[in-house]
RONUMI-898148 format. One line per 8 residues: number of its first residue (from 1); their letters; for each residue x, y, z negated of N, C-alpha, C, O, CB. Coordinates in steps of 0.02 Angstrom, whole numbers, padded with zeros to 5 digits. Glycine has a CB too. Layout:
<atoms>
NUM = A = X Y Z X Y Z X Y Z X Y Z X Y Z ~ ...
</atoms>
This chain:
<atoms>
1 = MQQAVRPW = 00862 02878 01188 00806 02825 01229 00778 02777 01194 00818 02736 01170 00833 02784 01284 ~ 00706 02767 01179 00683 02732 01141 00629 02697 01195 00591 02724 01235 00662 02770 01079 ~ 00640 02614 01176 00609 02586 01230 00538 02567 01193 00526 02555 01133 00654 02522 01266 ~ 00489 02568 01260 00421 02530 01246 00428 02478 01188 00478 02442 01191 00395 02490 01313 ~ 00389 02469 01140 00393 02425 01089 00316 02389 01124 00264 02419 01135 00398 02464 01000 ~ 00332 02309 01137 00283 02275 01154 00238 02233 01123 00259 02175 01127 00299 02252 01185 ~ 00200 02236 01102 00150 02207 01047 00167 02124 01022 00172 02094 01076 00067 02210 01084 ~ 00175 02081 00977 00205 02008 00974 00183 01964 01035 00215 01931 01076 00180 01970 00906
9 = WKEPWPWL = 00097 01978 01025 00074 01916 01058 00102 01918 01158 00100 01874 01201 -00026 01918 01042 ~ 00117 01966 01159 00136 01995 01251 00206 01957 01253 00236 01958 01306 00151 02107 01271 ~ 00234 01925 01201 00317 01914 01210 00306 01847 01206 00260 01832 01169 00377 01947 01150 ~ 00337 01796 01237 00342 01718 01265 00368 01696 01196 00334 01655 01165 00400 01698 01341 ~ 00439 01725 01165 00459 01684 01115 00416 01652 01048 00420 01595 01027 00508 01720 01094 ~ 00368 01713 01018 00316 01682 00968 00280 01620 00979 00257 01580 00938 00266 01726 00958 ~ 00278 01618 01051 00223 01581 01059 00244 01504 01095 00203 01459 01105 00171 01626 01103 ~ 00320 01500 01113 00354 01470 01123 00371 01411 01042 00371 01350 01034 00398 01520 01156
17 = LMSGPLAA = 00384 01469 00997 00370 01425 00935 00347 01387 00908 00361 01332 00885 00361 01433 00908 ~ 00283 01441 00913 00209 01408 00878 00186 01346 00927 00137 01317 00905 00135 01474 00876 ~ 00209 01321 00983 00187 01286 01017 00192 01216 01002 00150 01175 01018 00205 01303 01066 ~ 00267 01198 00958 00287 01124 00936 00222 01122 00871 00167 01095 00878 00389 01116 00901 ~ 00245 01156 00815 00179 01147 00774 00120 01134 00764 00089 01101 00723 00169 01170 00760 ~ 00102 01180 00835 00036 01172 00868 00003 01094 00915 -00052 01069 00923 00042 01234 00920 ~ 00060 01081 00932 00050 01000 00968 00043 00960 00919 -00005 00921 00917 00111 00968 01012 ~ 00095 00963 00869 00093 00903 00801 00017 00899 00786 -00018 00849 00788 00140 00930 00717
25 = MAACGVTI = -00001 00966 00769 -00062 00970 00734 -00124 00936 00752 -00165 00902 00720 -00077 01029 00731 ~ -00117 00965 00842 -00172 00928 00879 -00141 00853 00889 -00183 00809 00896 -00193 00967 00956 ~ -00082 00835 00892 -00083 00737 00883 -00102 00713 00824 -00125 00655 00821 -00009 00695 00889 ~ -00096 00753 00769 -00120 00726 00692 -00200 00720 00691 -00227 00681 00651 -00095 00786 00626 ~ -00234 00755 00732 -00302 00765 00735 -00314 00698 00772 -00344 00656 00738 -00328 00836 00771 ~ -00294 00679 00842 -00296 00629 00881 -00277 00565 00823 -00326 00532 00804 -00245 00643 00947 ~ -00218 00548 00799 -00228 00502 00778 -00267 00471 00712 -00273 00414 00690 -00184 00495 00785 ~ -00291 00536 00690 -00342 00525 00639 -00431 00494 00657 -00470 00454 00632 -00343 00600 00606
33 = WLAMTHPD = -00430 00547 00721 -00479 00505 00731 -00477 00436 00770 -00525 00398 00771 -00520 00542 00756 ~ -00415 00422 00803 -00427 00352 00816 -00415 00326 00760 -00396 00273 00786 -00391 00320 00867 ~ -00408 00315 00698 -00412 00269 00639 -00462 00274 00628 -00483 00219 00610 -00378 00275 00584 ~ -00514 00325 00627 -00579 00326 00623 -00620 00286 00654 -00665 00251 00632 -00596 00376 00635 ~ -00598 00294 00716 -00659 00245 00743 -00650 00198 00784 -00688 00181 00828 -00707 00275 00775 ~ -00587 00169 00767 -00571 00104 00780 -00522 00069 00728 -00461 00066 00724 -00543 00103 00846 ~ -00582 00042 00685 -00551 00024 00617 -00517 -00066 00617 -00535 -00107 00658 -00622 00035 00552 ~ -00466 -00078 00561 -00448 -00147 00604 -00512 -00198 00581 -00559 -00188 00543 -00360 -00185 00579
41 = KPIEEGVS = -00494 -00252 00618 -00527 -00303 00614 -00522 -00354 00569 -00471 -00389 00571 -00524 -00321 00659 ~ -00559 -00364 00535 -00551 -00416 00447 -00529 -00474 00472 -00548 -00506 00520 -00633 -00438 00392 ~ -00477 -00487 00424 -00448 -00557 00441 -00487 -00609 00421 -00532 -00599 00380 -00382 -00570 00411 ~ -00473 -00682 00453 -00534 -00730 00449 -00518 -00781 00392 -00457 -00786 00383 -00548 -00771 00522 ~ -00554 -00818 00354 -00565 -00872 00293 -00507 -00903 00308 -00484 -00913 00365 -00635 -00924 00291 ~ -00474 -00926 00232 -00420 -00957 00253 -00344 -00906 00247 -00285 -00925 00244 -00442 -00979 00327 ~ -00358 -00870 00247 -00314 -00800 00237 -00274 -00771 00206 -00248 -00747 00257 -00331 -00766 00229 ~ -00257 -00759 00183 -00209 -00714 00117 -00170 -00661 00160 -00127 -00684 00197 -00139 -00771 00066
49 = RHGLVVER = -00179 -00581 00161 -00153 -00520 00177 -00119 -00479 00120 -00151 -00443 00082 -00204 -00484 00207 ~ -00044 -00491 00117 00002 -00455 00073 00036 -00410 00098 00082 -00428 00134 00044 -00490 00045 ~ 00025 -00338 00088 00049 -00292 00144 00034 -00305 00204 -00021 -00324 00225 00111 -00286 00148 ~ 00100 -00290 00246 00075 -00313 00309 00093 -00384 00348 00079 -00401 00406 00094 -00264 00349 ~ 00125 -00417 00299 00133 -00518 00285 00041 -00518 00309 00002 -00476 00286 00159 -00563 00156 ~ 00019 -00578 00359 -00035 -00610 00347 -00014 -00678 00343 00041 -00691 00366 -00086 -00596 00393 ~ -00052 -00727 00317 -00025 -00801 00280 -00079 -00838 00297 -00129 -00802 00304 -00011 -00805 00190 ~ -00088 -00902 00307 -00109 -00957 00285 -00120 -00991 00231 -00088 -01043 00223 -00088 -00981 00303
57 = QGAARAVS = -00162 -00974 00187 -00142 -01021 00097 -00145 -01082 00128 -00185 -01057 00168 -00209 -01018 00013 ~ -00142 -01122 00141 -00118 -01185 00142 -00048 -01187 00169 -00003 -01224 00150 -00164 -01227 00178 ~ -00045 -01148 00210 00026 -01158 00242 00085 -01128 00196 00144 -01144 00192 00029 -01121 00316 ~ 00055 -01089 00172 00099 -01048 00124 00102 -01089 00068 00152 -01072 00035 00072 -00977 00104 ~ 00080 -01123 00049 00104 -01157 -00023 00137 -01224 00008 00173 -01247 -00036 00032 -01177 -00086 ~ 00141 -01262 00061 00179 -01316 00083 00233 -01280 00119 00280 -01313 00140 00139 -01369 00127 ~ 00233 -01229 00126 00318 -01219 00169 00350 -01168 00089 00405 -01141 00091 00314 -01147 00283 ~ 00314 -01163 00042 00356 -01137 -00043 00374 -01204 -00074 00421 -01207 -00114 00293 -01088 -00112
65 = GATATERP = 00341 -01256 -00058 00327 -01324 -00088 00402 -01360 -00050 00448 -01385 -00082 00236 -01362 -00061 ~ 00395 -01352 00036 00464 -01379 00062 00523 -01343 00052 00573 -01378 00049 00464 -01388 00129 ~ 00533 -01272 00046 00600 -01249 00012 00614 -01259 -00037 00672 -01269 -00054 00614 -01198 00008 ~ 00543 -01259 -00092 00594 -01272 -00170 00615 -01347 -00156 00674 -01343 -00174 00541 -01266 -00263 ~ 00608 -01401 -00140 00614 -01480 -00148 00699 -01468 -00110 00755 -01485 -00130 00536 -01542 -00093 ~ 00681 -01439 -00060 00756 -01433 -00013 00830 -01424 -00042 00880 -01459 -00037 00752 -01369 00031 ~ 00813 -01354 -00080 00887 -01321 -00115 00913 -01364 -00145 00882 -01411 -00170 00886 -01263 -00167 ~ 00983 -01355 -00148 01030 -01433 -00164 01014 -01391 -00249 01035 -01418 -00300 01149 -01450 -00120
</atoms>
């Protein structure tokens, strides 16, 4: 006896397996859209940015000078 073979698009397993990557692609698109429509605000004057660290230029010199003199 042979069973009737259903087409792949009528089976639930391919759709279940494809739903994860499809959801990730949709989330990636939303993330790119949010990044493009909401840019970062510029930093104010007197501030320098090094990667994720934002420092005031005068405070950075005072802190680095104070720590250099306090070391034994």
